[in-house]
C-alpha positions in Angstrom: 10.6 -35.0 -4.8 9.8 -37.5 -2.2 7.1 -36.8 0.3 9.8 -37.1 3.0 12.2 -34.7 1.4 9.2 -32.1 1.0 8.1 -32.8 4.6 11.6 -32.0 5.8 11.8 -28.8 3.7 8.6 -27.6 5.3 9.9 -28.3 8.8 13.1 -26.3 8.0 11.1 -23.5 6.9 9.9 -21.4 9.9 7.4 -19.5 8.1 5.1 -21.8 6.3 2.1 -20.5 4.2 0.0 -21.5 7.3 2.1 -19.4 9.6 2.2 -16.4 7.4 -1.6 -16.5 7.5 -1.6 -16.5 11.1 1.1 -14.0 11.8 1.4 -11.7 8.9 3.6 -9.1 11.2 6.2 -11.7 11.8 6.1 -12.6 8.0 6.4 -9.0 7.3 9.2 -8.2 9.9 11.3 -11.2 8.8 11.1 -10.2 5.1 11.9 -6.5 5.8 14.8 -7.5 8.1 16.2 -9.7 5.2 15.5 -7.0 2.3 17.1 -4.1 4.6 20.1 -6.4 5.2 20.5 -7.1 1.5 19.9 -3.3 0.6 22.7 -2.4 3.1 25.1 -4.9 1.5 24.2 -4.7 -2.1 22.1 -1.5 -2.8 18.3 -1.3 -2.9 18.1 -2.0 -6.8 20.8 -4.7 -6.6 18.6 -7.7 -5.0 15.3 -9.2 -6.0 12.2 -10.2 -3.8 13.0 -13.8 -4.6 16.5 -13.2 -2.8 15.0 -11.4 0.0 12.3 -14.4 0.5 15.2 -17.0 0.3 17.4 -14.7 2.8 14.3 -14.7 5.3 13.2 -18.3 4.8 9.9 -17.5 3.4 7.8 -19.2 0.7 8.3 -17.3 -2.5 4.8 -17.6 -3.7 3.6 -16.2 -0.5 6.0 -13.1 -0.7 4.9 -12.7 -4.5 1.4 -12.6 -3.3 1.7 -10.2 -0.5 4.5 -7.9 -2.0 4.0 -7.9 -5.7 6.4 -4.8 -5.9 9.6 -4.4 -3.9 8.6 -0.7 -3.0 5.7 -2.0 -1.1 8.3 -3.1 1.5 8.9 0.6 2.0 5.4 1.4 2.5 5.3 -1.2 5.2 8.0 0.1 6.8 6.5 3.7 7.0 3.4 2.1 8.6 5.5 0.3 11.1 7.1 3.5 12.1 3.5 5.2 12.2 2.3 2.5 14.4 5.4 2.8 16.7 4.9 6.7 17.0 1.1 6.4 17.5 0.7 3.5 19.9 0.7 6.0 22.9 -0.8 9.3 22.3 1.4 10.8 25.2 -1.1 13.6 26.5 0.1 16.4 28.9 2.9 18.0 26.9 2.8 21.0 24.6 1.9 20.5 20.9 5.5 20.9 20.1 6.7 18.6 22.6 4.2 16.1 21.5 5.2 16.3 17.9 8.8 16.0 18.6 8.1 12.9 20.7 6.1 11.4 17.8 8.7 12.1 15.1 11.3 10.7 17.2 9.5 7.5 18.0 9.4 7.0 14.1 13.2 7.3 14.0 13.4 4.8 16.9 11.9 2.1 14.4 14.1 3.4 11.7 17.1 2.8 13.8 16.3 -0.9 13.4 16.9 -0.9 9.8 19.3 2.3 9.6 21.9 0.8 7.1 19.0 -0.6 4.6 17.2 2.8 4.8 20.4 4.8 4.1 21.0 2.6 1.1 17.4 3.6 -0.2 18.0 7.3 0.6 21.2 7.1 -1.5 19.0 5.6 -4.3 16.5 8.3 -4.5 18.3 11.0 -6.6 18.5 8.4 -9.4 15.1 7.1 -9.2 12.3 9.7 -9.6 9.6 7.2 -9.5 10.5 5.8 -6.2 11.1 9.3 -4.8 7.4 10.3 -5.9 6.1 7.1 -4.4 7.9 7.8 -0.9 6.8 11.5 -1.1 3.2 10.5 -1.2 3.6 7.9 1.5 5.4 10.6 3.7 2.5 13.1 3.4 0.1 10.4 4.4 2.5 9.6 7.4 2.6 13.3 8.4 -1.1 13.7 8.2 -1.5 10.9 10.9 1.3 12.4 12.9 -0.1 16.0 12.8 -3.8 15.0 13.8 -2.3 12.7 16.6 -0.5 15.8 17.8 -3.2 18.1 17.6 -2.5 20.3 14.6 -5.2 21.7 12.8 -5.4 19.7 9.4 -8.6 21.3 8.1 -8.9 23.2 4.4 -6.2 24.6 2.6 -4.3 25.8 5.6 -4.1 22.1 6.9 -2.9 21.0 3.8 -0.1 23.7 3.9 0.8 22.6 7.4 1.0 18.9 6.6 3.3 19.9 3.8 5.3 22.0 6.3 5.4 19.0 8.6 6.8 16.8 5.8 9.6 19.4 5.3 10.4 19.2 8.9 10.8 15.4 8.7 12.7 15.6 5.6 15.3 18.1 7.3 15.5 15.7 10.3 15.8 12.5 8.1 18.9 14.1 6.4 20.3 14.9 9.8 19.4 11.2 11.2 21.2 9.9 7.9 24.5 11.3 8.9 23.9 10.8 12.8 26.3 8.4 14.1 25.7 9.2 17.7 24.1 6.7 20.1 21.5 9.0 21.3 20.7 10.7 18.2 21.6 14.0 19.5 22.4 15.6 16.0 18.8 14.3 14.7 17.2 15.7 18.1 18.9 19.0 17.7 17.8 19.5 13.9 14.3 18.4 14.7 14.1 20.9 17.5 15.2 23.7 15.7 12.8 23.0 12.9 9.9 22.8 15.1 11.0 25.9 16.8 10.9 27.6 13.5 7.8 26.3 12.6 6.0 27.3 15.8 7.3 30.9 15.2 5.7 31.0 11.7 2.4 29.6 12.7 2.7 26.1 11.3 1.8 24.2 14.5 -1.5 25.8 14.6 -3.7 23.8 17.0 -6.9 22.0 16.3 -10.1 22.8 18.3 -9.8 19.5 19.8 -6.3 20.4 20.9 -7.2 23.7 22.3 -10.0 21.8 24.3 -7.6 19.3 25.7 -5.2 22.1 26.6 -7.9 24.0 28.4 -9.1 21.0 30.4 -5.4 20.0 31.4 -4.6 23.6 32.7 -8.1 24.4 34.4 -9.6 21.0 34.5 -12.8 22.9 33.2 -13.5 22.8 29.1 -13.8 26.3 27.5 -16.5 25.7 25.0 -15.8 29.1 23.4 -12.5 27.6 22.2 -14.4 25.5 19.8 -15.6 28.5 18.0 -12.0 29.7 17.4 -10.8 29.4 13.7 
């Protein structure tokens, strides 16, 4: 291959290796968009990372280095959803309202890759390994969401509450998968119903930090006795 030809190929490739090094977020987003588009058209298991790299106009060797497993793309998607949810703490609302807001922000990000994600969801019943992988990632995400909202995540009770929140997410996700409305009204209704039930059963137990914040917001003065409450 001539030097001139190689130079022309590099100019046509929007994401050279140097660019990928400088802007990994843009690299990840381009690859994720290509992969989700292929998933929506062909199914999650019916395209390769090489095909996704070509679709995105990315160097195949750079994709291989950054994403040795295709499932890591889904892990990156989950982290992007978490980042979207956690970008603004949104203080000033009740714990349940705050939790509702955080979870819906994750769905806002999911909407950008809707058809690809639905393809992944359709694959899960036939892929127990991927299901287990994503279940672990979901628990990790829910721990971040719970902690940001002010749920008590400590001890055995905290583990149970995080698992309860993961179940709430799963219920809302199933509603979202079928929700064709522009405002995601069906998803929001399912999420609100699940959160109301969780609140009644004590799943949304606030942490000491959350109690302190609520006390300050209501009275302007911290109540240090709240720190001693279990």
